[in-house]
All heavy atoms as a GROMACS GRO file, in nm:
protein
  391
    1MET      N    1   3.203   5.657  10.108
    1MET     CA    2   3.342   5.628  10.136
    1MET      C    3   3.355   5.508  10.229
    1MET      O    4   3.443   5.427  10.212
    1MET     CB    5   3.407   5.753  10.197
    1MET     CG    6   3.555   5.747  10.199
    1MET     SD    7   3.619   5.744  10.032
    1MET     CE    8   3.789   5.749  10.065
    2ASP      N    9   3.265   5.499  10.327
    2ASP     CA   10   3.268   5.385  10.418
    2ASP      C   11   3.239   5.255  10.344
    2ASP      O   12   3.294   5.151  10.379
    2ASP     CB   13   3.167   5.404  10.531
    2ASP     CG   14   3.210   5.512  10.628
    2ASP    OD1   15   3.332   5.536  10.638
    2ASP    OD2   16   3.122   5.572  10.693
    3ALA      N   17   3.154   5.261  10.241
    3ALA     CA   18   3.122   5.141  10.166
    3ALA      C   19   3.246   5.089  10.093
    3ALA      O   20   3.270   4.967  10.090
    3ALA     CB   21   3.009   5.169  10.067
    4LEU      N   22   3.324   5.177  10.035
    4LEU     CA   23   3.447   5.135   9.966
    4LEU      C   24   3.548   5.077  10.065
    4LEU      O   25   3.615   4.978  10.035
    4LEU     CB   26   3.510   5.252   9.890
    4LEU     CG   27   3.439   5.293   9.763
    4LEU    CD1   28   3.506   5.414   9.701
    4LEU    CD2   29   3.435   5.179   9.664
    5ARG      N   30   3.559   5.138  10.182
    5ARG     CA   31   3.651   5.086  10.284
    5ARG      C   32   3.608   4.945  10.325
    5ARG      O   33   3.691   4.855  10.337
    5ARG     CB   34   3.653   5.179  10.405
    5ARG     CG   35   3.758   5.138  10.506
    5ARG     CD   36   3.768   5.232  10.625
    5ARG     NE   37   3.784   5.372  10.585
    5ARG     CZ   38   3.699   5.469  10.619
    5ARG    NH1   39   3.594   5.441  10.695
    5ARG    NH2   40   3.718   5.592  10.580
    6GLU      N   41   3.478   4.925  10.342
    6GLU     CA   42   3.428   4.793  10.380
    6GLU      C   43   3.449   4.693  10.267
    6GLU      O   44   3.482   4.577  10.291
    6GLU     CB   45   3.280   4.801  10.416
    6GLU     CG   46   3.226   4.669  10.468
    6GLU     CD   47   3.083   4.680  10.520
    6GLU    OE1   48   3.035   4.792  10.538
    6GLU    OE2   49   3.024   4.574  10.540
    7LEU      N   50   3.431   4.737  10.142
    7LEU     CA   51   3.448   4.648  10.028
    7LEU      C   52   3.589   4.594  10.018
    7LEU      O   53   3.610   4.478   9.985
    7LEU     CB   54   3.410   4.722   9.898
    7LEU     CG   55   3.417   4.641   9.769
    7LEU    CD1   56   3.315   4.527   9.771
    7LEU    CD2   57   3.393   4.731   9.650
    8PHE      N   58   3.688   4.678  10.047
    8PHE     CA   59   3.827   4.638  10.029
    8PHE      C   60   3.897   4.589  10.156
    8PHE      O   61   4.010   4.540  10.147
    8PHE     CB   62   3.908   4.754   9.969
    8PHE     CG   63   3.871   4.783   9.826
    8PHE    CD1   64   3.804   4.899   9.793
    8PHE    CD2   65   3.902   4.694   9.726
    8PHE    CE1   66   3.770   4.927   9.662
    8PHE    CE2   67   3.869   4.719   9.594
    8PHE     CZ   68   3.802   4.836   9.562
    9THR      N   69   3.833   4.599  10.273
    9THR     CA   70   3.905   4.563  10.395
    9THR      C   71   3.842   4.446  10.471
    9THR      O   72   3.912   4.379  10.545
    9THR     CB   73   3.915   4.683  10.491
    9THR    OG1   74   3.784   4.730  10.521
    9THR    CG2   75   3.996   4.795  10.429
   10THR      N   76   3.714   4.422  10.456
   10THR     CA   77   3.652   4.313  10.532
   10THR      C   78   3.643   4.187  10.447
   10THR      O   79   3.646   4.192  10.324
   10THR     CB   80   3.511   4.353  10.579
   10THR    OG1   81   3.429   4.374  10.464
   10THR    CG2   82   3.513   4.479  10.662
   11TRP      N   83   3.630   4.074  10.513
   11TRP     CA   84   3.624   3.947  10.439
   11TRP      C   85   3.498   3.939  10.355
   11TRP      O   86   3.501   3.887  10.243
   11TRP     CB   87   3.636   3.828  10.534
   11TRP     CG   88   3.515   3.809  10.623
   11TRP    CD1   89   3.493   3.865  10.744
   11TRP    CD2   90   3.400   3.730  10.593
   11TRP    NE1   91   3.371   3.825  10.792
   11TRP    CE2   92   3.312   3.742  10.703
   11TRP    CE3   93   3.364   3.649  10.486
   11TRP    CZ2   94   3.190   3.677  10.707
   11TRP    CZ3   95   3.242   3.585  10.490
   11TRP    CH2   96   3.155   3.599  10.599
   12ILE      N   97   3.388   3.990  10.404
   12ILE     CA   98   3.264   3.986  10.326
   12ILE      C   99   3.272   4.080  10.207
   12ILE      O  100   3.221   4.052  10.099
   12ILE     CB  101   3.141   4.013  10.415
   12ILE    CG1  102   3.011   3.973  10.345
   12ILE    CG2  103   3.134   4.159  10.455
   12ILE    CD1  104   2.991   3.826  10.332
   13GLY      N  105   3.342   4.192  10.224
   13GLY     CA  106   3.363   4.283  10.112
   13GLY      C  107   3.450   4.223  10.005
   13GLY      O  108   3.422   4.236   9.885
   14MET      N  109   3.557   4.155  10.047
   14MET     CA  110   3.645   4.090   9.950
   14MET      C  111   3.572   3.977   9.878
   14MET      O  112   3.592   3.956   9.758
   14MET     CB  113   3.771   4.037  10.021
   14MET     CG  114   3.858   4.148  10.078
   14MET     SD  115   3.918   4.262   9.953
   14MET     CE  116   4.045   4.163   9.881
   15MET      N  117   3.487   3.905   9.951
   15MET     CA  118   3.409   3.799   9.888
   15MET      C  119   3.312   3.859   9.785
   15MET      O  120   3.297   3.806   9.675
   15MET     CB  121   3.331   3.720   9.992
   15MET     CG  122   3.267   3.594   9.937
   15MET     SD  123   3.176   3.501  10.062
   15MET     CE  124   3.305   3.464  10.178
   16SER      N  125   3.250   3.969   9.820
   16SER     CA  126   3.159   4.038   9.728
   16SER      C  127   3.234   4.087   9.605
   16SER      O  128   3.185   4.074   9.492
   16SER     CB  129   3.092   4.156   9.797
   16SER     OG  130   3.015   4.112   9.906
   17LEU      N  131   3.350   4.144   9.626
   17LEU     CA  132   3.431   4.190   9.515
   17LEU      C  133   3.471   4.073   9.425
   17LEU      O  134   3.468   4.085   9.302
   17LEU     CB  135   3.556   4.262   9.568
   17LEU     CG  136   3.640   4.338   9.468
   17LEU    CD1  137   3.558   4.446   9.400
   17LEU    CD2  138   3.761   4.398   9.537
   18GLY      N  139   3.505   3.961   9.484
   18GLY     CA  140   3.537   3.842   9.406
   18GLY      C  141   3.420   3.794   9.322
   18GLY      O  142   3.437   3.753   9.207
   19VAL      N  143   3.301   3.799   9.379
   19VAL     CA  144   3.181   3.759   9.304
   19VAL      C  145   3.156   3.855   9.188
   19VAL      O  146   3.126   3.812   9.076
   19VAL     CB  147   3.058   3.752   9.398
   19VAL    CG1  148   2.929   3.740   9.319
   19VAL    CG2  149   3.073   3.637   9.495
   20ILE      N  150   3.170   3.983   9.213
   20ILE     CA  151   3.149   4.083   9.108
   20ILE      C  152   3.249   4.062   8.994
   20ILE      O  153   3.212   4.061   8.876
   20ILE     CB  154   3.159   4.226   9.166
   20ILE    CG1  155   3.042   4.251   9.260
   20ILE    CG2  156   3.164   4.329   9.056
   20ILE    CD1  157   3.056   4.375   9.346
   21VAL      N  158   3.376   4.044   9.028
   21VAL     CA  159   3.479   4.021   8.926
   21VAL      C  160   3.453   3.889   8.855
   21VAL      O  161   3.466   3.880   8.732
   21VAL     CB  162   3.619   4.026   8.990
   21VAL    CG1  163   3.725   3.978   8.893
   21VAL    CG2  164   3.650   4.166   9.038
   22GLY      N  165   3.417   3.786   8.929
   22GLY     CA  166   3.390   3.656   8.869
   22GLY      C  167   3.276   3.661   8.769
   22GLY      O  168   3.284   3.601   8.661
   23ILE      N  169   3.170   3.731   8.802
   23ILE     CA  170   3.057   3.745   8.710
   23ILE      C  171   3.102   3.818   8.584
   23ILE      O  172   3.062   3.782   8.472
   23ILE     CB  173   2.939   3.816   8.778
   23ILE    CG1  174   2.877   3.723   8.882
   23ILE    CG2  175   2.834   3.861   8.677
   23ILE    CD1  176   2.773   3.788   8.970
   24GLY      N  177   3.184   3.920   8.600
   24GLY     CA  178   3.237   3.992   8.483
   24GLY      C  179   3.320   3.903   8.393
   24GLY      O  180   3.306   3.906   8.271
   25VAL      N  181   3.405   3.821   8.454
   25VAL     CA  182   3.489   3.729   8.376
   25VAL      C  183   3.402   3.627   8.303
   25VAL      O  184   3.424   3.598   8.184
   25VAL     CB  185   3.592   3.659   8.467
   25VAL    CG1  186   3.660   3.544   8.396
   25VAL    CG2  187   3.694   3.760   8.516
   26ILE      N  188   3.304   3.571   8.372
   26ILE     CA  189   3.214   3.475   8.309
   26ILE      C  190   3.140   3.539   8.192
   26ILE      O  191   3.124   3.478   8.085
   26ILE     CB  192   3.116   3.417   8.413
   26ILE    CG1  193   3.190   3.326   8.510
   26ILE    CG2  194   3.002   3.342   8.345
   26ILE    CD1  195   3.109   3.284   8.630
   27ALA      N  196   3.094   3.663   8.209
   27ALA     CA  197   3.024   3.733   8.102
   27ALA      C  198   3.114   3.754   7.981
   27ALA      O  199   3.071   3.734   7.866
   27ALA     CB  200   2.971   3.867   8.152
   28ILE      N  201   3.239   3.792   8.003
   28ILE     CA  202   3.332   3.813   7.892
   28ILE      C  203   3.360   3.682   7.819
   28ILE      O  204   3.359   3.676   7.695
   28ILE     CB  205   3.463   3.876   7.943
   28ILE    CG1  206   3.437   4.020   7.987
   28ILE    CG2  207   3.572   3.872   7.837
   28ILE    CD1  208   3.550   4.084   8.064
   29VAL      N  209   3.382   3.574   7.893
   29VAL     CA  210   3.409   3.444   7.832
   29VAL      C  211   3.288   3.398   7.751
   29VAL      O  212   3.303   3.351   7.638
   29VAL     CB  213   3.447   3.341   7.940
   29VAL    CG1  214   3.448   3.200   7.883
   29VAL    CG2  215   3.582   3.375   7.999
   30MET      N  216   3.169   3.411   7.806
   30MET     CA  217   3.049   3.369   7.733
   30MET      C  218   3.028   3.455   7.609
   30MET      O  219   2.992   3.402   7.503
   30MET     CB  220   2.926   3.376   7.824
   30MET     CG  221   2.923   3.267   7.928
   30MET     SD  222   2.774   3.272   8.028
   30MET     CE  223   2.651   3.232   7.907
   31PHE      N  224   3.050   3.585   7.619
   31PHE     CA  225   3.035   3.674   7.504
   31PHE      C  226   3.129   3.633   7.391
   31PHE      O  227   3.089   3.623   7.275
   31PHE     CB  228   3.061   3.819   7.547
   31PHE     CG  229   3.043   3.919   7.437
   31PHE    CD1  230   2.916   3.958   7.398
   31PHE    CD2  231   3.153   3.975   7.375
   31PHE    CE1  232   2.900   4.051   7.297
   31PHE    CE2  233   3.137   4.067   7.274
   31PHE     CZ  234   3.010   4.105   7.235
   32ARG      N  235   3.254   3.607   7.425
   32ARG     CA  236   3.352   3.567   7.323
   32ARG      C  237   3.319   3.430   7.266
   32ARG      O  238   3.332   3.407   7.146
   32ARG     CB  239   3.493   3.568   7.382
   32ARG     CG  240   3.538   3.712   7.413
   32ARG     CD  241   3.678   3.716   7.458
   32ARG     NE  242   3.762   3.659   7.351
   32ARG     CZ  243   3.892   3.671   7.345
   32ARG    NH1  244   3.955   3.735   7.439
   32ARG    NH2  245   3.960   3.618   7.247
   33TRP      N  246   3.279   3.335   7.350
   33TRP     CA  247   3.248   3.200   7.304
   33TRP      C  248   3.126   3.201   7.212
   33TRP      O  249   3.127   3.137   7.106
   33TRP     CB  250   3.224   3.107   7.423
   33TRP     CG  251   3.198   2.967   7.382
   33TRP    CD1  252   3.290   2.874   7.341
   33TRP    CD2  253   3.070   2.903   7.377
   33TRP    NE1  254   3.227   2.758   7.312
   33TRP    CE2  255   3.092   2.770   7.333
   33TRP    CE3  256   2.942   2.944   7.405
   33TRP    CZ2  257   2.988   2.681   7.316
   33TRP    CZ3  258   2.838   2.853   7.389
   33TRP    CH2  259   2.862   2.723   7.345
   34ILE      N  260   3.022   3.272   7.252
   34ILE     CA  261   2.901   3.279   7.169
   34ILE      C  262   2.933   3.349   7.038
   34ILE      O  263   2.886   3.308   6.931
   34ILE     CB  264   2.786   3.348   7.246
   34ILE    CG1  265   2.739   3.256   7.359
   34ILE    CG2  266   2.670   3.383   7.154
   34ILE    CD1  267   2.644   3.322   7.457
   35GLY      N  268   3.013   3.454   7.042
   35GLY     CA  269   3.054   3.522   6.919
   35GLY      C  270   3.130   3.429   6.825
   35GLY      O  271   3.109   3.432   6.703
   36ALA      N  272   3.217   3.346   6.881
   36ALA     CA  273   3.291   3.250   6.798
   36ALA      C  274   3.197   3.147   6.738
   36ALA      O  275   3.214   3.107   6.621
   36ALA     CB  276   3.399   3.182   6.882
   37GLN      N  277   3.099   3.102   6.814
   37GLN     CA  278   3.003   3.005   6.762
   37GLN      C  279   2.919   3.065   6.649
   37GLN      O  280   2.892   3.000   6.549
   37GLN     CB  281   2.911   2.953   6.873
   37GLN     CG  282   2.984   2.880   6.984
   37GLN     CD  283   3.064   2.762   6.934
   37GLN    OE1  284   3.014   2.680   6.859
   37GLN    NE2  285   3.189   2.756   6.975
   38VAL      N  286   2.877   3.189   6.665
   38VAL     CA  287   2.800   3.257   6.561
   38VAL      C  288   2.884   3.272   6.436
   38VAL      O  289   2.837   3.248   6.324
   38VAL     CB  290   2.748   3.394   6.612
   38VAL    CG1  291   2.691   3.476   6.499
   38VAL    CG2  292   2.644   3.372   6.722
   39ALA      N  293   3.010   3.312   6.451
   39ALA     CA  294   3.099   3.328   6.336
   39ALA      C  295   3.121   3.194   6.266
   39ALA      O  296   3.122   3.186   6.143
   39ALA     CB  297   3.231   3.388   6.380
   40ARG      N  298   3.138   3.088   6.344
   40ARG     CA  299   3.157   2.954   6.286
   40ARG      C  300   3.035   2.911   6.208
   40ARG      O  301   3.045   2.861   6.096
   40ARG     CB  302   3.186   2.853   6.397
   40ARG     CG  303   3.210   2.712   6.347
   40ARG     CD  304   3.222   2.617   6.464
   40ARG     NE  305   3.102   2.625   6.548
   40ARG     CZ  306   3.014   2.527   6.563
   40ARG    NH1  307   3.033   2.412   6.504
   40ARG    NH2  308   2.909   2.543   6.640
   41ASP      N  309   2.917   2.931   6.265
   41ASP     CA  310   2.793   2.893   6.198
   41ASP      C  311   2.771   2.977   6.072
   41ASP      O  312   2.724   2.926   5.971
   41ASP     CB  313   2.673   2.907   6.292
   41ASP     CG  314   2.673   2.801   6.401
   41ASP    OD1  315   2.748   2.703   6.389
   41ASP    OD2  316   2.596   2.819   6.498
   42GLU      N  317   2.806   3.105   6.078
   42GLU     CA  318   2.790   3.193   5.962
   42GLU      C  319   2.885   3.149   5.850
   42GLU      O  320   2.845   3.145   5.734
   42GLU     CB  321   2.818   3.338   6.002
   42GLU     CG  322   2.794   3.437   5.893
   42GLU     CD  323   2.647   3.453   5.856
   42GLU    OE1  324   2.561   3.414   5.937
   42GLU    OE2  325   2.621   3.504   5.747
   43ALA      N  326   3.009   3.116   5.885
   43ALA     CA  327   3.104   3.069   5.784
   43ALA      C  328   3.057   2.936   5.725
   43ALA      O  329   3.069   2.914   5.604
   43ALA     CB  330   3.242   3.053   5.847
   44LYS      N  331   3.001   2.850   5.808
   44LYS     CA  332   2.949   2.721   5.759
   44LYS      C  333   2.832   2.745   5.665
   44LYS      O  334   2.822   2.681   5.560
   44LYS     CB  335   2.907   2.637   5.879
   44LYS     CG  336   2.861   2.499   5.844
   44LYS     CD  337   2.825   2.421   5.971
   44LYS     CE  338   2.769   2.285   5.939
   44LYS     NZ  339   2.729   2.214   6.060
   45ARG      N  340   2.744   2.836   5.701
   45ARG     CA  341   2.627   2.866   5.618
   45ARG      C  342   2.670   2.926   5.484
   45ARG      O  343   2.617   2.889   5.379
   45ARG     CB  344   2.534   2.962   5.691
   45ARG     CG  345   2.401   2.984   5.617
   45ARG     CD  346   2.310   3.080   5.692
   45ARG     NE  347   2.366   3.214   5.701
   45ARG     CZ  348   2.359   3.306   5.603
   45ARG    NH1  349   2.301   3.277   5.489
   45ARG    NH2  350   2.412   3.425   5.621
   46LEU      N  351   2.767   3.016   5.486
   46LEU     CA  352   2.816   3.076   5.362
   46LEU      C  353   2.886   2.973   5.274
   46LEU      O  354   2.877   2.979   5.152
   46LEU     CB  355   2.909   3.193   5.391
   46LEU     CG  356   2.844   3.318   5.448
   46LEU    CD1  357   2.949   3.421   5.486
   46LEU    CD2  358   2.745   3.377   5.349
   47GLY      N  359   2.956   2.879   5.336
   47GLY     CA  360   3.022   2.772   5.262
   47GLY      C  361   2.923   2.679   5.196
   47GLY      O  362   2.947   2.626   5.087
   48GLU      N  363   2.808   2.656   5.259
   48GLU     CA  364   2.706   2.568   5.203
   48GLU      C  365   2.633   2.634   5.086
   48GLU      O  366   2.580   2.565   5.001
   48GLU     CB  367   2.607   2.528   5.311
   48GLU     CG  368   2.663   2.435   5.416
   48GLU     CD  369   2.566   2.410   5.529
   48GLU    OE1  370   2.460   2.474   5.533
   48GLU    OE2  371   2.599   2.326   5.616
   49GLN      N  372   2.630   2.766   5.080
   49GLN     CA  373   2.560   2.836   4.974
   49GLN      C  374   2.635   2.829   4.842
   49GLN      O  375   2.576   2.843   4.737
   49GLN     CB  376   2.536   2.982   5.011
   49GLN     CG  377   2.430   3.001   5.116
   49GLN     CD  378   2.409   3.148   5.148
   49GLN    OE1  379   2.484   3.234   5.106
   49GLN    NE2  380   2.304   3.175   5.226
   50ARG      N  381   2.764   2.810   4.846
   50ARG     CA  382   2.843   2.808   4.722
   50ARG      C  383   2.829   2.681   4.647
   50ARG      O  384   2.799   2.579   4.677
   50ARG     CB  385   2.991   2.830   4.754
   50ARG     CG  386   3.014   2.971   4.805
   50ARG     CD  387   3.158   2.994   4.825
   50ARG     NE  388   3.176   3.130   4.875
   50ARG     CZ  389   3.289   3.189   4.877
   50ARG    NH1  390   3.397   3.131   4.832
   50ARG    NH2  391   3.299   3.311   4.924
   0.00000   0.00000   0.00000
């Protein structure tokens, strides 16, 4: 319980929380971007086979 209080009330806790959220956002953006690139390459490959 003390760890959660420190995470949400102190400046170092807020900075840590920001880093954790930032890493999550970066991971989601990269996952979506890489997925779009794979889909684009797959569509290009299927188009070349015809």
